DSSP file (Angstrom, degrees, kcal/mol; ACC not computed):
  #  RESIDUE AA STRUCTURE BP1 BP2  ACC     N-H-->O    O-->H-N    N-H-->O    O-->H-N    TCO  KAPPA ALPHA  PHI   PSI    X-CA   Y-CA   Z-CA
    1    1 A X              0   0    0      0, 0.0     2,-0.3     0, 0.0     0, 0.0   0.000 360.0 360.0 360.0 131.0  151.2    0.3 -117.2
    2    2 A X        -     0   0    0      0, 0.0     2,-0.4     0, 0.0     0, 0.0  -0.645 360.0-154.2 -87.9 142.5  148.4   -1.7 -118.8
    3    3 A X        -     0   0    0     -2,-0.3     2,-0.4     0, 0.0     0, 0.0  -0.892  14.9-123.0-115.2 149.0  145.6    0.0 -120.7
    4    4 A X        -     0   0    0     -2,-0.4     2,-0.3     3,-0.0     3,-0.0  -0.710  22.2-138.7 -87.7 137.9  142.1   -1.3 -121.2
    5    5 A X        -     0   0    0     -2,-0.4     2,-0.1     1,-0.1     3,-0.1  -0.674  26.9-103.6 -90.8 152.8  140.9   -1.6 -124.7
    6    6 A X        -     0   0    0     -2,-0.3    -1,-0.1     1,-0.1     5,-0.0  -0.425  43.4 -98.1 -70.4 148.4  137.4   -0.5 -125.6
    7    7 A X    >   -     0   0    0      1,-0.1     3,-1.6    -2,-0.1     4,-0.4  -0.327  28.7-118.3 -63.9 151.8  134.9   -3.3 -126.1
    8    8 A X  T 3  S+     0   0    0      1,-0.3     4,-0.5     2,-0.2     3,-0.5   0.806 113.1  58.9 -61.2 -29.8  134.3   -4.3 -129.7
    9    9 A X  T 3> S+     0   0    0      1,-0.2     4,-1.8     2,-0.1    -1,-0.3   0.549  82.9  85.7 -78.4  -6.6  130.6   -3.3 -129.3
   10   10 A X  H <> S+     0   0    0     -3,-1.6     4,-2.7     1,-0.2     5,-0.2   0.924  85.2  51.9 -63.6 -45.1  131.5    0.3 -128.4
   11   11 A X  H  > S+     0   0    0     -3,-0.5     4,-2.7    -4,-0.4     5,-0.2   0.940 110.9  45.3 -61.9 -49.8  131.7    1.7 -131.9
   12   12 A X  H  > S+     0   0    0     -4,-0.5     4,-2.1     1,-0.2    -1,-0.2   0.895 114.5  50.2 -61.3 -37.2  128.3    0.4 -133.1
   13   13 A X  H  X S+     0   0    0     -4,-1.8     4,-2.0     2,-0.2    -1,-0.2   0.914 111.8  47.6 -66.0 -41.5  126.7    1.6 -129.9
   14   14 A X  H  X S+     0   0    0     -4,-2.7     4,-2.4     2,-0.2    -2,-0.2   0.907 110.8  51.6 -65.6 -41.1  128.3    5.0 -130.3
   15   15 A X  H  X S+     0   0    0     -4,-2.7     4,-2.1     1,-0.2    -1,-0.2   0.884 109.0  50.5 -64.2 -37.3  127.2    5.2 -134.0
   16   16 A X  H  X S+     0   0    0     -4,-2.1     4,-2.0    -5,-0.2    -1,-0.2   0.889 110.0  50.5 -65.8 -38.1  123.7    4.3 -133.0
   17   17 A X  H  X S+     0   0    0     -4,-2.0     4,-2.6     2,-0.2    -2,-0.2   0.884 106.9  54.3 -67.4 -37.6  123.7    7.1 -130.4
   18   18 A X  H  X S+     0   0    0     -4,-2.4     4,-2.3     2,-0.2    -2,-0.2   0.926 108.3  49.8 -59.2 -45.1  125.0    9.5 -133.1
   19   19 A X  H  X S+     0   0    0     -4,-2.1     4,-2.3     1,-0.2    -2,-0.2   0.900 110.2  50.7 -60.4 -41.0  122.1    8.6 -135.2
   20   20 A X  H  X S+     0   0    0     -4,-2.0     4,-2.5     2,-0.2    -2,-0.2   0.908 109.4  50.5 -63.9 -42.3  119.7    9.2 -132.3
   21   21 A X  H  X S+     0   0    0     -4,-2.6     4,-2.2     1,-0.2    -2,-0.2   0.907 111.2  48.3 -62.7 -41.7  121.3   12.6 -131.6
   22   22 A X  H  X S+     0   0    0     -4,-2.3     4,-2.3     2,-0.2    -1,-0.2   0.894 111.0  50.3 -66.6 -39.3  120.8   13.6 -135.2
   23   23 A X  H  X S+     0   0    0     -4,-2.3     4,-2.2     2,-0.2    -2,-0.2   0.903 110.2  50.4 -64.6 -40.5  117.2   12.5 -135.2
   24   24 A X  H  X S+     0   0    0     -4,-2.5     4,-2.4     2,-0.2    -2,-0.2   0.893 108.9  52.2 -63.6 -39.2  116.6   14.4 -132.1
   25   25 A X  H  X S+     0   0    0     -4,-2.2     4,-2.2     2,-0.2    -2,-0.2   0.919 109.5  48.9 -62.9 -43.5  118.1   17.5 -133.7
   26   26 A X  H  X S+     0   0    0     -4,-2.3     4,-2.1     1,-0.2    -1,-0.2   0.901 110.3  51.8 -61.2 -40.3  115.9   17.1 -136.7
   27   27 A X  H  X S+     0   0    0     -4,-2.2     4,-2.4     1,-0.2    -2,-0.2   0.909 108.2  50.9 -63.3 -42.4  112.9   16.8 -134.4
   28   28 A X  H  X S+     0   0    0     -4,-2.4     4,-2.4     2,-0.2    -1,-0.2   0.887 108.2  52.2 -64.8 -38.4  113.9   20.0 -132.6
   29   29 A X  H  X S+     0   0    0     -4,-2.2     4,-2.1     2,-0.2    -1,-0.2   0.901 109.2  50.8 -61.5 -39.9  114.1   21.8 -135.9
   30   30 A X  H  X S+     0   0    0     -4,-2.1     4,-2.3     2,-0.2    -2,-0.2   0.902 108.6  50.8 -63.9 -41.4  110.6   20.5 -136.7
   31   31 A X  H  X S+     0   0    0     -4,-2.4     4,-2.8     2,-0.2     5,-0.2   0.918 108.9  52.1 -61.6 -42.4  109.3   21.8 -133.3
   32   32 A X  H  X S+     0   0    0     -4,-2.4     4,-2.4     1,-0.2    -2,-0.2   0.914 109.3  49.7 -59.9 -42.6  110.9   25.2 -134.1
   33   33 A X  H  X S+     0   0    0     -4,-2.1     4,-2.0     1,-0.2    -1,-0.2   0.914 111.9  47.8 -63.7 -42.5  109.1   25.3 -137.4
   34   34 A X  H  X S+     0   0    0     -4,-2.3     4,-2.3     2,-0.2    -2,-0.2   0.902 111.4  50.7 -65.6 -40.7  105.8   24.4 -135.8
   35   35 A X  H  X S+     0   0    0     -4,-2.8     4,-2.5     1,-0.2    -2,-0.2   0.901 110.3  49.3 -64.3 -40.2  106.2   27.0 -133.1
   36   36 A X  H  X S+     0   0    0     -4,-2.4     4,-2.3     2,-0.2    -1,-0.2   0.873 109.9  52.1 -67.3 -35.7  107.0   29.7 -135.7
   37   37 A X  H  X S+     0   0    0     -4,-2.0     4,-2.4     2,-0.2    -2,-0.2   0.913 110.1  48.2 -64.0 -42.0  103.9   28.7 -137.6
   38   38 A X  H  X S+     0   0    0     -4,-2.3     4,-2.9     2,-0.2     5,-0.2   0.902 110.4  52.0 -64.5 -40.4  101.8   29.0 -134.5
   39   39 A X  H  X S+     0   0    0     -4,-2.5     4,-2.4     1,-0.2    -2,-0.2   0.907 110.2  48.9 -62.4 -40.9  103.4   32.4 -133.8
   40   40 A X  H  X S+     0   0    0     -4,-2.3     4,-0.9     2,-0.2    -2,-0.2   0.919 112.1  48.4 -64.1 -43.9  102.5   33.5 -137.3
   41   41 A X  H >< S+     0   0    0     -4,-2.4     3,-0.7     1,-0.2    -2,-0.2   0.931 114.6  44.9 -62.2 -46.2   99.0   32.3 -137.0
   42   42 A X  H >< S+     0   0    0     -4,-2.9     3,-1.8     1,-0.2     6,-0.3   0.852 104.9  63.2 -67.7 -33.3   98.5   34.0 -133.6
   43   43 A X  H 3< S+     0   0    0     -4,-2.4    -1,-0.2     1,-0.3    -2,-0.2   0.754 101.9  51.5 -62.8 -23.1  100.1   37.2 -134.9
   44   44 A X  T << S+     0   0    0     -4,-0.9     2,-0.5    -3,-0.7    -1,-0.3   0.378  94.9  85.9 -94.0   3.6   97.3   37.6 -137.4
   45   45 A X    X   -     0   0    0     -3,-1.8     3,-1.0     1,-0.1    -4,-0.0  -0.915  63.8-153.0-112.2 128.6   94.5   37.2 -134.8
   46   46 A X  T 3  S+     0   0    0     -2,-0.5    -1,-0.1     1,-0.2     4,-0.1   0.818  94.6  57.0 -65.9 -31.8   93.3   40.2 -132.8
   47   47 A X  T 3  S+     0   0    0      2,-0.1    -1,-0.2     3,-0.0     2,-0.2   0.554  82.2 105.5 -81.5  -6.0   92.2   38.1 -129.9
   48   48 A X  S <  S-     0   0    0     -3,-1.0     5,-0.0    -6,-0.3    -6,-0.0  -0.521  84.0-103.4 -73.7 138.3   95.6   36.5 -129.3
   49   49 A X    >>  -     0   0    0     -2,-0.2     3,-1.2     1,-0.1     4,-0.5  -0.324  27.1-124.3 -59.5 143.7   97.5   37.9 -126.3
   50   50 A X  H 3> S+     0   0    0      1,-0.3     4,-0.5     2,-0.2     3,-0.3   0.782 108.5  53.7 -63.9 -26.7  100.2   40.4 -127.4
   51   51 A X  H 3> S+     0   0    0      1,-0.2     4,-2.3     2,-0.1    -1,-0.3   0.657  88.3  81.8 -80.3 -16.1  103.0   38.4 -125.6
   52   52 A X  H <> S+     0   0    0     -3,-1.2     4,-2.5     1,-0.2     5,-0.2   0.884  88.6  49.5 -64.2 -41.7  102.1   35.1 -127.2
   53   53 A X  H  X S+     0   0    0     -4,-0.5     4,-2.3    -3,-0.3    -1,-0.2   0.932 112.8  47.3 -64.4 -44.4  104.0   35.6 -130.5
   54   54 A X  H  X S+     0   0    0     -4,-0.5     4,-2.3     1,-0.2    -1,-0.2   0.897 111.9  51.0 -63.4 -39.8  107.2   36.7 -128.7
   55   55 A X  H  X S+     0   0    0     -4,-2.3     4,-2.2     1,-0.2    -1,-0.2   0.920 110.9  47.8 -64.1 -43.3  107.0   33.7 -126.3
   56   56 A X  H  X S+     0   0    0     -4,-2.5     4,-2.4     1,-0.2    -1,-0.2   0.877 110.4  52.4 -65.8 -36.9  106.6   31.3 -129.2
   57   57 A X  H  X S+     0   0    0     -4,-2.3     4,-2.5     2,-0.2    -1,-0.2   0.906 108.8  50.1 -64.5 -41.2  109.5   32.9 -131.0
   58   58 A X  H  X S+     0   0    0     -4,-2.3     4,-2.2     2,-0.2    -2,-0.2   0.912 111.4  48.7 -62.7 -41.7  111.7   32.5 -127.9
   59   59 A X  H  X S+     0   0    0     -4,-2.2     4,-2.0     2,-0.2    -2,-0.2   0.902 110.8  50.5 -65.5 -40.0  110.7   28.8 -127.7
   60   60 A X  H  X S+     0   0    0     -4,-2.4     4,-2.2     2,-0.2    -2,-0.2   0.914 109.5  50.7 -63.2 -42.4  111.4   28.3 -131.4
   61   61 A X  H  X S+     0   0    0     -4,-2.5     4,-2.5     1,-0.2    -2,-0.2   0.898 108.7  52.1 -61.8 -40.6  114.9   29.9 -130.9
   62   62 A X  H  X S+     0   0    0     -4,-2.2     4,-2.4     2,-0.2    -1,-0.2   0.883 108.4  51.4 -62.9 -38.2  115.6   27.6 -128.0
   63   63 A X  H  X S+     0   0    0     -4,-2.0     4,-2.3     2,-0.2    -2,-0.2   0.908 109.9  48.8 -64.8 -42.2  114.6   24.6 -130.1
   64   64 A X  H  X S+     0   0    0     -4,-2.2     4,-2.3     2,-0.2    -2,-0.2   0.915 111.1  50.6 -64.2 -42.2  117.0   25.7 -132.9
   65   65 A X  H  X S+     0   0    0     -4,-2.5     4,-2.4     1,-0.2    -2,-0.2   0.922 110.2  49.7 -60.6 -44.3  119.8   26.2 -130.3
   66   66 A X  H  X S+     0   0    0     -4,-2.4     4,-2.6     1,-0.2    -1,-0.2   0.899 109.1  52.5 -61.8 -40.3  119.1   22.7 -128.9
   67   67 A X  H  X S+     0   0    0     -4,-2.3     4,-2.4     2,-0.2    -2,-0.2   0.916 109.4  48.9 -62.3 -43.1  119.3   21.3 -132.5
   68   68 A X  H  X S+     0   0    0     -4,-2.3     4,-2.2     1,-0.2    -1,-0.2   0.922 112.7  48.1 -61.7 -44.2  122.6   22.9 -133.1
   69   69 A X  H  X S+     0   0    0     -4,-2.4     4,-2.4     2,-0.2    -2,-0.2   0.885 110.5  51.0 -65.4 -39.2  123.9   21.6 -129.8
   70   70 A X  H  X S+     0   0    0     -4,-2.6     4,-2.4     2,-0.2    -1,-0.2   0.912 111.3  47.9 -64.7 -42.1  122.7   18.1 -130.5
   71   71 A X  H  X S+     0   0    0     -4,-2.4     4,-2.3     2,-0.2    -2,-0.2   0.886 111.3  51.3 -65.8 -37.3  124.4   18.1 -133.9
   72   72 A X  H  X S+     0   0    0     -4,-2.2     4,-2.5     2,-0.2    -2,-0.2   0.912 110.3  48.8 -64.1 -42.8  127.6   19.3 -132.3
   73   73 A X  H  X S+     0   0    0     -4,-2.4     4,-2.6     2,-0.2    -2,-0.2   0.900 110.2  51.7 -63.3 -40.5  127.4   16.5 -129.8
   74   74 A X  H  X S+     0   0    0     -4,-2.4     4,-2.4     2,-0.2    -2,-0.2   0.914 110.4  48.6 -62.4 -42.6  126.8   14.0 -132.6
   75   75 A X  H  X S+     0   0    0     -4,-2.3     4,-2.3     2,-0.2    -2,-0.2   0.922 113.0  47.2 -64.0 -44.5  129.9   15.3 -134.5
   76   76 A X  H  X S+     0   0    0     -4,-2.5     4,-2.2     2,-0.2    -2,-0.2   0.905 112.9  48.9 -63.8 -41.6  132.0   15.2 -131.4
   77   77 A X  H  X S+     0   0    0     -4,-2.6     4,-2.5     2,-0.2    -1,-0.2   0.895 109.8  51.9 -65.8 -39.7  130.8   11.7 -130.5
   78   78 A X  H  X S+     0   0    0     -4,-2.4     4,-1.6     2,-0.2    -1,-0.2   0.911 109.6  49.6 -63.0 -42.0  131.5   10.5 -134.1
   79   79 A X  H  X S+     0   0    0     -4,-2.3     4,-0.7     1,-0.2    -2,-0.2   0.898 111.2  50.0 -62.3 -40.2  135.0   11.9 -133.9
   80   80 A X  H >< S+     0   0    0     -4,-2.2     3,-0.8     1,-0.2    -2,-0.2   0.898 108.8  51.8 -64.5 -41.0  135.5   10.1 -130.6
   81   81 A X  H 3< S+     0   0    0     -4,-2.5    -1,-0.2     1,-0.2    -2,-0.2   0.808 105.1  56.8 -66.8 -28.7  134.2    6.8 -132.1
   82   82 A X  H 3<        0   0    0     -4,-1.6    -1,-0.2     1,-0.2    -2,-0.2   0.676 360.0 360.0 -76.8 -16.7  136.7    7.2 -135.0
   83   83 A X    <<        0   0    0     -3,-0.8    -1,-0.2    -4,-0.7    -2,-0.1   0.493 360.0 360.0 -68.3 360.0  139.7    7.3 -132.6
């Protein structure tokens, strides 16, 4: 049975994608930090709706989760590229 070999350009393309995933993860961490800052600011204002801080915290947590998942995907892809 014949097997196909991967194209020579696959590894550099995968490595570039790994870099993109890591950059996206960093961006998501930054969004989480900004959302938490906004939640802190709103938490100190009497006129802010009571639900706003909790909503911003949930969104920040979702951003952190996404960042973890993006980094995990980057690690898995890097392992795949090394095969």
